[in-house]
N, CA and C atoms as an extended XYZ file, in Angstrom:
591
Properties=species:S:1:pos:R:3:atomname:S:1:resname:S:1:resid:I:1 pbc="F F F"
N        95.577      103.010      115.426 N   MET     1
C        95.024      104.142      115.718 CA  MET     1
C        96.425      105.080      115.681 C   MET     1
N        95.865      106.653      114.983 N   PHE     2
C        96.665      107.394      115.166 CA  PHE     2
C        96.356      108.379      116.114 C   PHE     2
N        96.626      109.025      117.012 N   LEU     3
C        96.849      110.029      117.723 CA  LEU     3
C        97.615      111.476      117.509 C   LEU     3
N        97.358      112.516      117.011 N   LEU     4
C        97.997      113.815      117.015 CA  LEU     4
C        97.821      114.461      117.800 C   LEU     4
N        98.762      114.905      118.196 N   LEU     5
C        98.644      116.356      119.708 CA  LEU     5
C       100.041      116.716      119.280 C   LEU     5
N        99.762      118.198      120.416 N   GLU     6
C       100.947      118.948      120.881 CA  GLU     6
C       101.545      118.551      122.278 C   GLU     6
N       102.473      118.825      122.567 N   HIS     7
C       102.688      118.647      124.648 CA  HIS     7
C       103.085      120.325      124.614 C   HIS     7
N       102.879      120.528      125.892 N   PRO     8
C       103.600      121.535      126.800 CA  PRO     8
C       105.004      121.103      126.960 C   PRO     8
N       105.828      122.037      127.019 N   PRO     9
C       107.676      121.714      127.292 CA  PRO     9
C       107.470      121.059      127.996 C   PRO     9
N       108.139      119.782      127.504 N   VAL    10
C       108.502      118.581      128.438 CA  VAL    10
C       109.697      118.204      127.635 C   VAL    10
N       110.711      117.204      128.463 N   ILE    11
C       111.636      116.481      128.327 CA  ILE    11
C       111.942      115.139      128.649 C   ILE    11
N       111.972      114.427      127.696 N   THR    12
C       111.258      113.021      127.820 CA  THR    12
C       112.579      112.133      128.039 C   THR    12
N       113.111      111.064      128.632 N   LEU    13
C       113.884      110.369      128.760 CA  LEU    13
C       113.312      108.913      128.134 C   LEU    13
N       114.135      108.334      127.224 N   GLY    14
C       113.596      106.808      126.691 CA  GLY    14
C       114.638      105.548      127.438 C   GLY    14
N       114.390      104.792      127.160 N   ARG    15
C       115.046      103.636      127.958 CA  ARG    15
C       116.574      103.733      127.962 C   ARG    15
N       116.977      104.326      127.161 N   ARG    16
C       118.610      104.337      126.576 CA  ARG    16
C       119.250      105.575      127.181 C   ARG    16
N       118.216      106.133      127.735 N   ALA    17
C       118.964      107.910      127.977 CA  ALA    17
C       119.535      108.187      129.417 C   ALA    17
N       120.392      108.786      129.288 N   THR    18
C       121.312      109.342      130.607 CA  THR    18
C       121.083      110.869      130.881 C   THR    18
N       120.915      110.984      131.807 N   GLU    19
C       120.476      112.295      132.830 CA  GLU    19
C       121.738      113.243      132.287 C   GLU    19
N       122.787      112.805      132.116 N   ARG    20
C       124.128      113.693      131.527 CA  ARG    20
C       123.675      114.121      130.478 C   ARG    20
N       122.455      114.066      129.566 N   ASP    21
C       122.266      114.663      128.276 CA  ASP    21
C       121.267      115.648      128.854 C   ASP    21
N       120.955      116.007      129.910 N   ILE    22
C       119.924      117.155      130.067 CA  ILE    22
C       120.934      118.050      130.642 C   ILE    22
N       121.287      119.176      130.147 N   LEU    23
C       122.317      120.413      130.079 CA  LEU    23
C       122.145      121.081      131.254 C   LEU    23
N       120.606      121.598      131.471 N   LEU    24
C       120.403      122.565      132.718 CA  LEU    24
C       120.174      121.844      133.445 C   LEU    24
N       120.286      122.368      134.645 N   ASP    25
C       119.510      121.960      136.409 CA  ASP    25
C       118.341      122.130      136.137 C   ASP    25
N       117.670      121.250      137.396 N   PRO    26
C       116.475      120.809      137.506 CA  PRO    26
C       115.669      122.348      137.959 C   PRO    26
N       116.626      123.084      138.569 N   GLU    27
C       115.536      124.114      139.016 CA  GLU    27
C       115.400      125.307      137.814 C   GLU    27
N       116.273      125.496      137.100 N   LYS    28
C       116.521      126.317      136.151 CA  LYS    28
C       115.362      125.641      134.925 C   LYS    28
N       115.248      124.471      134.793 N   LEU    29
C       114.325      123.747      133.714 CA  LEU    29
C       112.991      124.022      134.319 C   LEU    29
N       112.650      123.488      135.850 N   ARG    30
C       111.440      124.076      136.330 CA  ARG    30
C       110.833      125.848      136.314 C   ARG    30
N       112.137      126.373      136.352 N   SER    31
C       111.941      128.121      136.355 CA  SER    31
C       111.325      128.322      134.547 C   SER    31
N       112.028      127.614      133.374 N   PHE    32
C       110.727      127.554      132.263 CA  PHE    32
C       109.876      126.793      132.096 C   PHE    32
N       109.155      126.300      133.168 N   GLY    33
C       107.996      125.438      133.204 CA  GLY    33
C       108.580      124.441      132.261 C   GLY    33
N       109.711      123.594      132.502 N   VAL    34
C       109.789      122.253      131.674 CA  VAL    34
C       109.971      121.218      132.884 C   VAL    34
N       108.975      120.076      132.427 N   GLU    35
C       108.910      118.793      133.447 CA  GLU    35
C       109.699      117.927      132.844 C   GLU    35
N       110.389      116.851      133.268 N   VAL    36
C       111.342      115.808      132.929 CA  VAL    36
C       110.577      114.973      133.377 C   VAL    36
N       110.476      113.831      132.359 N   ILE    37
C       109.786      112.547      132.820 CA  ILE    37
C       110.586      111.258      131.844 C   ILE    37
N       111.002      110.201      132.736 N   ARG    38
C       111.205      109.056      131.862 CA  ARG    38
C       109.945      108.132      131.537 C   ARG    38
N       110.231      107.838      130.230 N   ILE    39
C       109.206      107.033      129.861 CA  ILE    39
C       109.671      105.725      129.244 C   ILE    39
N       108.681      104.699      129.056 N   ASP    40
C       109.059      103.185      128.266 CA  ASP    40
C       109.540      103.360      127.099 C   ASP    40
N       109.228      104.053      126.108 N   ARG    41
C       109.864      104.367      124.773 CA  ARG    41
C       110.990      103.639      124.463 C   ARG    41
N       111.595      103.574      123.495 N   GLY    42
C       113.089      103.599      123.061 CA  GLY    42
C       113.751      104.677      122.870 C   GLY    42
N       115.238      104.736      122.848 N   GLY    43
C       115.476      106.188      122.175 CA  GLY    43
C       116.453      106.739      123.962 C   GLY    43
N       116.531      108.161      123.544 N   GLU    44
C       116.970      108.615      124.471 CA  GLU    44
C       116.527      109.738      125.005 C   GLU    44
N       117.335      111.067      125.045 N   VAL    45
C       116.702      112.450      125.404 CA  VAL    45
C       116.171      113.201      124.274 C   VAL    45
N       115.042      113.579      124.478 N   THR    46
C       114.316      114.602      123.552 CA  THR    46
C       113.164      115.430      124.209 C   THR    46
N       113.064      116.487      123.449 N   TYR    47
C       112.299      117.799      123.909 CA  TYR    47
C       110.977      117.731      123.220 C   TYR    47
N       109.824      117.836      123.823 N   HIS    48
C       108.356      118.133      123.089 CA  HIS    48
C       107.829      119.314      123.501 C   HIS    48
N       107.308      119.897      122.505 N   GLY    49
C       106.888      121.505      122.871 CA  GLY    49
C       105.839      122.059      121.995 C   GLY    49
N       105.804      123.090      122.471 N   PRO    50
C       104.481      124.334      121.431 CA  PRO    50
C       104.813      123.520      119.960 C   PRO    50
N       104.362      123.677      119.000 N   GLY    51
C       104.449      123.596      117.723 CA  GLY    51
C       105.493      122.183      117.124 C   GLY    51
N       105.221      121.327      118.114 N   GLN    52
C       105.733      120.267      117.322 CA  GLN    52
C       104.770      119.322      117.406 C   GLN    52
N       104.683      118.439      116.212 N   LEU    53
C       103.736      117.740      116.009 CA  LEU    53
C       104.054      116.219      116.456 C   LEU    53
N       103.469      115.541      117.923 N   VAL    54
C       103.653      114.489      117.928 CA  VAL    54
C       102.849      113.146      117.802 C   VAL    54
N       103.075      112.259      117.172 N   GLY    55
C       102.356      111.321      116.791 CA  GLY    55
C       102.384      110.288      117.883 C   GLY    55
N       101.212      109.373      117.851 N   TYR    56
C       101.294      107.994      118.606 CA  TYR    56
C       100.904      107.411      118.070 C   TYR    56
N       101.373      106.209      117.558 N   LEU    57
C       100.747      105.167      116.679 CA  LEU    57
C       100.481      103.833      117.438 C   LEU    57
N        98.998      103.397      117.762 N   ILE    58
C        99.343      102.177      118.387 CA  ILE    58
C        98.660      101.215      117.227 C   ILE    58
N        99.332      100.448      116.943 N   PHE    59
C        99.225       99.382      115.969 CA  PHE    59
C        99.521       98.301      116.547 C   PHE    59
N        98.646       96.942      115.896 N   HIS    60
C        99.191       95.803      116.227 CA  HIS    60
C       100.571       95.640      115.215 C   HIS    60
N       101.467       94.722      115.117 N   LEU    61
C       102.698       94.766      113.896 CA  LEU    61
C       102.269       93.368      113.080 C   LEU    61
N       101.212       93.282      112.934 N   ALA    62
C       100.528       92.291      112.227 CA  ALA    62
C       100.401       93.306      110.746 C   ALA    62
N       100.288       94.848      111.180 N   VAL    63
C       100.678       95.693      109.857 CA  VAL    63
C       101.460       95.635      109.282 C   VAL    63
N       102.876       94.733      109.554 N   THR    64
C       104.154       94.513      108.857 CA  THR    64
C       104.499       93.101      109.400 C   THR    64
N       103.782       92.483      109.466 N   LYS    65
C       104.022       90.795      109.505 CA  LYS    65
C       105.130       90.640      110.502 C   LYS    65
N       104.531       91.543      111.319 N   GLY    66
C       105.631       91.174      112.938 CA  GLY    66
C       107.072       92.174      112.928 C   GLY    66
N       107.484       92.688      111.648 N   SER    67
C       108.629       93.328      111.503 CA  SER    67
C       108.406       94.670      112.529 C   SER    67
N       109.106       94.959      113.438 N   ILE    68
C       109.431       96.479      113.786 CA  ILE    68
C       110.718       96.985      112.873 C   ILE    68
N       111.353       96.457      112.319 N   LYS    69
C       112.186       97.158      111.340 CA  LYS    69
C       111.596       97.469      110.210 C   LYS    69
N       110.412       97.273      109.834 N   GLN    70
C       109.893       97.578      108.638 CA  GLN    70
C       108.610       98.555      109.258 C   GLN    70
N       108.284       98.338      110.184 N   PHE    71
C       107.438       99.497      110.722 CA  PHE    71
C       108.005      100.898      111.079 C   PHE    71
N       109.486      100.820      111.414 N   VAL    72
C       109.947      102.139      111.788 CA  VAL    72
C       110.220      102.537      110.427 C   VAL    72
N       110.458      101.933      109.288 N   HIS    73
C       110.954      102.067      107.835 CA  HIS    73
C       109.631      103.089      107.176 C   HIS    73
N       108.420      102.582      107.664 N   LEU    74
C       107.600      102.572      106.937 CA  LEU    74
C       106.890      104.343      107.706 C   LEU    74
N       107.512      104.105      108.870 N   LEU    75
C       107.068      105.559      109.594 CA  LEU    75
C       107.860      106.487      109.148 C   LEU    75
N       109.447      106.185      108.845 N   GLU    76
C       109.926      107.308      108.115 CA  GLU    76
C       109.720      107.421      106.881 C   GLU    76
N       109.135      106.376      105.930 N   GLU    77
C       108.785      106.950      104.701 CA  GLU    77
C       107.505      107.918      104.394 C   GLU    77
N       106.645      107.757      105.757 N   ALA    78
C       105.629      108.208      105.523 CA  ALA    78
C       105.550      110.188      106.198 C   ALA    78
N       106.506      109.953      106.786 N   LEU    79
C       107.065      111.431      106.857 CA  LEU    79
C       107.792      112.079      106.083 C   LEU    79
N       108.612      111.408      105.585 N   ILE    80
C       109.624      111.825      104.021 CA  ILE    80
C       108.372      112.193      103.316 C   ILE    80
N       107.508      111.527      103.002 N   ARG    81
C       106.512      111.933      101.582 CA  ARG    81
C       105.380      112.663      102.172 C   ARG    81
N       105.401      112.691      103.409 N   ALA    82
C       104.295      114.195      103.586 CA  ALA    82
C       105.374      115.445      103.696 C   ALA    82
N       106.765      115.530      103.803 N   LEU    83
C       107.267      116.733      104.089 CA  LEU    83
C       107.645      116.795      102.332 C   LEU    83
N       107.587      115.988      101.318 N   SER    84
C       107.899      116.678      100.232 CA  SER    84
C       106.695      116.925       99.510 C   SER    84
N       105.677      116.942      100.455 N   HIS    85
C       104.246      118.048       99.742 CA  HIS    85
C       104.670      119.401       99.989 C   HIS    85
N       105.970      119.846      100.557 N   TRP    86
C       106.013      121.562      101.032 CA  TRP    86
C       107.623      121.603      100.283 C   TRP    86
N       107.637      120.627       99.378 N   GLY    87
C       109.164      120.590       98.404 CA  GLY    87
C       110.476      120.429       99.336 C   GLY    87
N       110.283      119.792      100.346 N   ILE    88
C       111.430      119.993      101.524 CA  ILE    88
C       111.839      118.309      101.115 C   ILE    88
N       113.074      118.180      101.036 N   ASP    89
C       113.681      116.894      100.811 CA  ASP    89
C       114.170      116.243      101.700 C   ASP    89
N       113.441      115.524      102.646 N   ALA    90
C       114.038      114.656      103.385 CA  ALA    90
C       114.442      113.768      103.399 C   ALA    90
N       115.285      112.885      104.463 N   SER    91
C       115.822      111.361      104.101 CA  SER    91
C       116.195      110.933      105.250 C   SER    91
N       116.422      109.689      104.841 N   ARG    92
C       116.751      108.870      105.852 CA  ARG    92
C       118.801      109.116      106.456 C   ARG    92
N       118.834      108.864      107.507 N   HIS    93
C       120.235      108.762      108.086 CA  HIS    93
C       120.788      107.738      108.022 C   HIS    93
N       122.221      107.161      107.577 N   PRO    94
C       122.916      105.889      107.398 CA  PRO    94
C       122.650      105.385      108.862 C   PRO    94
N       122.752      106.274      109.459 N   SER    95
C       123.024      105.176      111.142 CA  SER    95
C       122.504      105.878      112.271 C   SER    95
N       121.286      106.486      111.789 N   HIS    96
C       120.530      106.811      112.966 CA  HIS    96
C       118.787      107.182      112.686 C   HIS    96
N       118.004      106.776      113.218 N   ARG    97
C       116.968      106.585      112.966 CA  ARG    97
C       116.247      107.977      113.033 C   ARG    97
N       115.218      108.389      112.339 N   GLY    98
C       114.529      109.656      112.495 CA  GLY    98
C       114.392      110.215      111.046 C   GLY    98
N       114.252      111.410      110.370 N   VAL    99
C       113.879      112.037      109.173 CA  VAL    99
C       114.922      113.049      109.546 C   VAL    99
N       115.938      113.310      108.131 N   TRP   100
C       116.840      114.672      108.629 CA  TRP   100
C       117.086      115.082      106.865 C   TRP   100
N       117.339      116.363      107.402 N   ILE   101
C       117.525      117.523      106.437 CA  ILE   101
C       119.015      117.620      106.633 C   ILE   101
N       119.779      116.801      105.435 N   GLY   102
C       121.115      117.069      105.840 CA  GLY   102
C       121.926      116.533      107.426 C   GLY   102
N       122.498      117.346      108.076 N   PRO   103
C       122.839      117.093      109.132 CA  PRO   103
C       121.694      117.490      110.432 C   PRO   103
N       121.176      117.930      110.010 N   ASP   104
C       119.882      118.102      110.909 CA  ASP   104
C       118.671      117.335      111.044 C   ASP   104
N       118.047      116.953      112.513 N   LYS   105
C       116.807      116.228      112.584 CA  LYS   105
C       115.642      117.242      112.266 C   LYS   105
N       114.503      116.477      111.480 N   ILE   106
C       113.604      117.463      111.362 CA  ILE   106
C       112.562      116.402      112.365 C   ILE   106
N       112.682      115.271      112.529 N   ALA   107
C       111.690      114.444      113.130 CA  ALA   107
C       112.232      112.899      113.781 C   ALA   107
N       112.207      112.954      115.018 N   ALA   108
C       112.295      112.194      115.871 CA  ALA   108
C       111.717      110.865      116.042 C   ALA   108
N       112.118      109.713      116.244 N   LEU   109
C       111.550      108.675      116.639 CA  LEU   109
C       111.558      108.095      117.497 C   LEU   109
N       110.598      107.212      118.252 N   GLY   110
C       110.690      106.168      119.779 CA  GLY   110
C       109.619      105.238      119.682 C   GLY   110
N       109.901      104.065      119.728 N   LEU   111
C       108.749      103.253      119.881 CA  LEU   111
C       108.858      102.214      121.312 C   LEU   111
N       108.181      102.206      121.724 N   SER   112
C       107.633      101.036      122.456 CA  SER   112
C       106.945      100.021      122.128 C   SER   112
N       107.149       98.621      122.126 N   VAL   113
C       106.106       97.500      121.643 CA  VAL   113
C       106.315       96.709      122.849 C   VAL   113
N       104.827       96.477      122.886 N   SER   114
C       104.548       95.082      123.752 CA  SER   114
C       103.384       94.297      123.358 C   SER   114
N       103.642       92.687      123.518 N   ARG   115
C       102.837       92.160      122.946 CA  ARG   115
C       102.251       92.467      121.547 C   ARG   115
N       103.302       92.941      120.770 N   GLN   116
C       103.250       93.297      119.540 CA  GLN   116
C       102.358       94.191      119.086 C   GLN   116
N       102.540       95.129      120.021 N   VAL   117
C       101.364       96.159      119.992 CA  VAL   117
C       102.200       97.313      120.219 C   VAL   117
N       102.463       98.477      119.077 N   THR   118
C       103.292       99.430      118.913 CA  THR   118
C       102.749      100.781      120.258 C   THR   118
N       103.662      101.626      120.990 N   THR   119
C       102.867      102.646      121.232 CA  THR   119
C       104.283      103.716      121.214 C   THR   119
N       103.566      104.911      121.250 N   HIS   120
C       104.710      106.016      121.007 CA  HIS   120
C       104.559      106.389      119.579 C   HIS   120
N       105.933      106.973      118.847 N   GLY   121
C       105.742      107.404      117.704 CA  GLY   121
C       106.451      108.248      117.055 C   GLY   121
N       106.089      109.435      116.895 N   PHE   122
C       107.281      110.550      116.046 CA  PHE   122
C       107.030      111.589      116.896 C   PHE   122
N       107.837      112.753      116.523 N   ALA   123
C       107.608      114.127      116.689 CA  ALA   123
C       108.363      114.858      115.579 C   ALA   123
N       107.451      115.778      115.002 N   LEU   124
C       107.859      116.395      113.891 CA  LEU   124
C       107.831      117.782      114.058 C   LEU   124
N       109.117      118.488      114.154 N   ASN   125
C       109.201      119.870      114.310 CA  ASN   125
C       108.687      120.928      113.333 C   ASN   125
N       107.584      121.430      113.485 N   VAL   126
C       107.026      122.286      112.625 CA  VAL   126
C       107.080      123.583      112.982 C   VAL   126
N       106.941      124.153      113.935 N   SER   127
C       107.191      125.611      114.086 CA  SER   127
C       108.049      125.686      115.899 C   SER   127
N       108.177      124.718      116.059 N   THR   128
C       109.174      124.665      117.503 CA  THR   128
C       110.371      125.432      117.686 C   THR   128
N       110.240      125.970      118.693 N   ASP   129
C       111.617      126.541      119.401 CA  ASP   129
C       112.510      125.758      119.628 C   ASP   129
N       113.559      126.037      118.439 N   LEU   130
C       114.655      125.011      118.210 CA  LEU   130
C       115.576      125.685      119.415 C   LEU   130
N       115.392      126.777      120.115 N   SER   131
C       116.268      126.900      121.158 CA  SER   131
C       115.834      126.191      122.125 C   SER   131
N       115.069      125.314      122.364 N   ALA   132
C       114.495      124.548      123.427 CA  ALA   132
C       115.757      123.016      123.567 C   ALA   132
N       116.445      122.868      122.273 N   PHE   133
C       117.483      121.774      122.175 CA  PHE   133
C       118.534      122.029      122.723 C   PHE   133
N       118.462      123.275      123.051 N   GLN   134
C       120.347      123.438      123.671 CA  GLN   134
C       120.094      122.936      125.019 C   GLN   134
N       118.833      122.830      125.652 N   TRP   135
C       118.751      122.340      126.934 CA  TRP   135
C       119.335      120.679      126.890 C   TRP   135
N       119.345      120.282      125.857 N   ILE   136
C       119.895      118.889      126.024 CA  ILE   136
C       120.845      118.239      125.168 C   ILE   136
N       121.338      117.045      125.278 N   VAL   137
C       121.606      116.268      123.720 CA  VAL   137
C       120.626      116.029      123.188 C   VAL   137
N       120.100      116.345      121.902 N   PRO   138
C       119.040      115.451      121.393 CA  PRO   138
C       119.598      114.189      121.125 C   PRO   138
N       118.831      113.176      121.625 N   CYS   139
C       119.115      111.777      121.001 CA  CYS   139
C       120.480      111.457      121.432 C   CYS   139
N       121.089      112.012      122.251 N   GLY   140
C       122.899      111.675      122.676 CA  GLY   140
C       123.563      111.742      121.521 C   GLY   140
N       123.124      112.507      120.510 N   MET   141
C       123.930      113.274      119.519 CA  MET   141
C       124.778      114.337      119.258 C   MET   141
N       125.459      114.939      120.046 N   LYS   142
C       125.801      116.258      120.011 CA  LYS   142
C       126.828      116.536      118.702 C   LYS   142
N       127.029      115.835      117.746 N   GLU   143
C       127.027      116.299      116.578 CA  GLU   143
C       126.601      116.495      115.613 C   GLU   143
N       124.892      116.069      116.364 N   ALA   144
C       123.657      116.621      114.977 CA  ALA   144
C       122.966      117.723      115.520 C   ALA   144
N       122.509      118.395      114.262 N   GLY   145
C       121.553      119.678      114.680 CA  GLY   145
C       119.994      119.208      114.801 C   GLY   145
N       119.339      119.981      114.889 N   VAL   146
C       117.895      119.916      114.650 CA  VAL   146
C       117.222      121.237      113.518 C   VAL   146
N       116.251      121.078      113.089 N   THR   147
C       115.746      121.892      112.272 CA  THR   147
C       113.781      121.812      112.330 C   THR   147
N       113.404      122.737      111.685 N   SER   148
C       112.095      122.412      111.750 CA  SER   148
C       111.306      123.264      110.272 C   SER   148
N       109.928      122.620      110.114 N   MET   149
C       109.510      122.978      108.948 CA  MET   149
C       109.827      124.791      108.666 C   MET   149
N       109.420      125.481      109.790 N   GLU   150
C       109.668      126.974      109.566 CA  GLU   150
C       110.490      127.239      109.463 C   GLU   150
N       111.605      127.039      109.675 N   SER   151
C       113.157      126.986      109.581 CA  SER   151
C       113.486      127.101      108.100 C   SER   151
N       112.972      125.803      107.718 N   ILE   152
C       113.379      125.453      105.834 CA  ILE   152
C       112.578      126.446      105.190 C   ILE   152
N       111.105      126.626      105.288 N   LEU   153
C       110.573      127.114      104.482 CA  LEU   153
C       110.419      128.791      104.907 C   LEU   153
N       111.009      128.871      105.794 N   LYS   154
C       111.153      130.423      106.251 CA  LYS   154
C       109.951      131.052      105.965 C   LYS   154
N       108.936      130.676      106.532 N   ARG   155
C       107.440      131.192      106.611 CA  ARG   155
C       106.758      130.779      107.534 C   ARG   155
N       105.717      131.166      108.103 N   SER   156
C       105.241      130.505      109.279 CA  SER   156
C       104.253      129.107      108.738 C   SER   156
N       103.888      128.183      109.402 N   VAL   157
C       103.549      126.589      109.252 CA  VAL   157
C       102.538      126.499      110.088 C   VAL   157
N       101.520      126.407      110.009 N   LYS   158
C       100.020      126.055      110.935 CA  LYS   158
C       100.080      124.531      111.247 C   LYS   158
N        99.437      124.155      112.276 N   MET   159
C        99.237      122.689      112.714 CA  MET   159
C        97.944      122.365      111.802 C   MET   159
N        97.077      123.091      111.655 N   GLU   160
C        96.061      122.979      110.817 CA  GLU   160
C        96.479      122.338      109.267 C   GLU   160
N        97.628      123.137      108.936 N   GLU   161
C        98.316      122.450      107.106 CA  GLU   161
C        98.691      121.357      107.415 C   GLU   161
N        99.499      120.651      108.165 N   VAL   162
C       100.456      119.712      108.149 CA  VAL   162
C        99.652      118.370      108.510 C   VAL   162
N        98.552      118.745      109.729 N   LYS   163
C        98.022      116.999      110.234 CA  LYS   163
C        97.294      116.522      108.902 C   LYS   163
N        96.423      117.109      108.352 N   PRO   164
C        95.685      116.503      107.120 CA  PRO   164
C        96.585      115.988      105.584 C   PRO   164
N        97.604      116.187      105.432 N   ILE   165
C        99.081      116.113      104.803 CA  ILE   165
C        99.506      114.514      105.537 C   ILE   165
N        99.806      115.117      106.439 N   LEU   166
C       100.367      114.058      107.412 CA  LEU   166
C        99.748      112.681      107.452 C   LEU   166
N        98.294      112.896      108.080 N   LEU   167
C        97.841      112.083      107.908 CA  LEU   167
C        97.435      111.085      106.968 C   LEU   167
N        97.132      111.775      105.374 N   ARG   168
C        97.014      111.264      104.158 CA  ARG   168
C        98.560      110.360      104.141 C   ARG   168
N        99.395      111.029      104.151 N   ALA   169
C       100.807      110.030      104.489 CA  ALA   169
C       100.989      108.610      104.984 C   ALA   169
N       100.482      108.851      105.977 N   LEU   170
C       100.385      107.895      106.945 CA  LEU   170
C        99.714      106.594      106.941 C   LEU   170
N        98.518      106.990      106.084 N   ILE   171
C        97.315      106.092      105.718 CA  ILE   171
C        97.780      105.019      104.251 C   ILE   171
N        98.278      106.109      103.210 N   GLU   172
C        98.685      105.690      101.954 CA  GLU   172
C       100.114      104.758      102.631 C   GLU   172
N       101.228      105.134      103.220 N   THR   173
C       102.230      104.436      103.424 CA  THR   173
C       102.274      102.949      104.117 C   THR   173
N       101.025      102.694      105.215 N   PHE   174
C       101.024      101.677      105.896 CA  PHE   174
C       100.398      100.814      105.232 C   PHE   174
N        99.426      101.531      104.199 N   GLY   175
C        98.458      100.722      103.012 CA  GLY   175
C        97.099      100.251      103.824 C   GLY   175
N        96.599      101.641      104.425 N   PHE   176
C        95.127      101.093      105.013 CA  PHE   176
C        94.103      102.089      103.618 C   PHE   176
N        93.185      101.025      103.683 N   SER   177
C        91.832      101.144      102.960 CA  SER   177
C        91.141      102.558      103.241 C   SER   177
N        90.712      103.418      102.051 N   ASP   178
C        90.066      104.464      102.553 CA  ASP   178
C        88.686      104.435      103.939 C   ASP   178
N        88.373      103.033      103.857 N   SER   179
C        87.277      102.634      104.960 CA  SER   179
C        87.727      102.913      106.454 C   SER   179
N        89.256      102.555      106.735 N   SER   180
C        90.368      103.131      107.481 CA  SER   180
C        89.983      104.630      108.292 C   SER   180
N        89.829      105.588      107.130 N   VAL   181
C        90.004      106.777      107.429 CA  VAL   181
C        89.704      106.946      108.619 C   VAL   181
N        87.920      106.743      108.660 N   VAL   182
C        86.690      106.943      109.344 CA  VAL   182
C        87.433      106.746      110.674 C   VAL   182
N        87.833      105.812      111.281 N   ASP   183
C        88.067      105.248      112.372 CA  ASP   183
C        89.438      106.046      112.800 C   ASP   183
N        90.625      106.560      111.470 N   ILE   184
C        91.896      107.355      112.246 CA  ILE   184
C        91.266      108.646      112.213 C   ILE   184
N        90.409      108.865      111.794 N   ALA   185
C        90.263      110.555      111.701 CA  ALA   185
C        88.854      110.805      112.924 C   ALA   185
N        88.162      109.655      113.563 N   SER   186
C        87.909      109.872      114.519 CA  SER   186
C        88.666      110.329      116.029 C   SER   186
N        89.379      110.003      115.601 N   ASN   187
C        90.822      109.953      116.690 CA  ASN   187
C        91.438      111.709      116.766 C   ASN   187
N        91.243      112.188      115.941 N   LEU   188
C        92.089      113.479      115.569 CA  LEU   188
C        91.688      114.370      116.642 C   LEU   188
N        90.056      114.354      117.040 N   PHE   189
C        89.835      115.234      118.088 CA  PHE   189
C        90.617      115.360      119.313 C   PHE   189
N        91.711      114.387      119.181 N   LEU   190
C        92.647      114.191      120.250 CA  LEU   190
C        93.582      115.427      120.259 C   LEU   190
N        93.901      115.769      119.055 N   SER   191
C        94.704      116.751      118.964 CA  SER   191
C        94.344      118.006      119.581 C   SER   191
N        92.998      118.629      120.332 N   GLN   192
C        92.638      119.291      120.980 CA  GLN   192
C        93.163      119.299      122.413 C   GLN   192
N        93.616      118.047      122.978 N   LEU   193
C        93.933      117.618      124.125 CA  LEU   193
C        95.059      118.051      124.107 C   LEU   193
N        96.007      118.870      123.673 N   LYS   194
C        97.521      119.345      124.101 CA  LYS   194
C        97.406      120.235      125.544 C   LYS   194
N        96.128      120.813      126.029 N   GLU   195
C        96.170      121.630      127.073 CA  GLU   195
C        96.180      120.905      128.210 C   GLU   195
N        96.083      119.311      128.316 N   ILE   196
C        96.091      118.729      129.541 CA  ILE   196
C        97.468      118.148      129.072 C   ILE   196
N        98.299      118.141      128.010 N   GLY   197
C        99.363      117.333      128.197 CA  GLY   197
C        99.398      115.775      128.113 C   GLY   197
């Protein structure tokens, strides 16, 4: 099952996260309306907020014959394929997960797997306010930057433009049949639930 949505401003700490990577004090963050939450995904500290397309993938690892590594590879591949639709030349980083444009990350990954079922997924910066990433050390990498589709394309990019392209890339990359599209698309109404975070 795919769930695609936006979150209100929130900083999440994965299992390997340290609070030292949050650069603003809690009171200042609260004044900006930003919540800080520790969650069970892999990875470190990241930011979610309006303009960022967050994808939750709830799959049994049978789709990759039990391989978490292959699951992550396919997820990166789907994002790379989707971005190529706009002529964005994205790629993998030789030593860090996620999807990159040169030295800048455009999509972060963070997964949790329990009883061979994945949860969490990815966060793609579409029109995200990138200044929010100055509040943290994203994914614990001081040397890395962040970017967005709008920054690269130098024009406004709407979520409604991105969702169907990304959904199609996920379906094709993971090898689902067209009959799967009905089940997956039926969950897209959850993209309207961003108000409840």
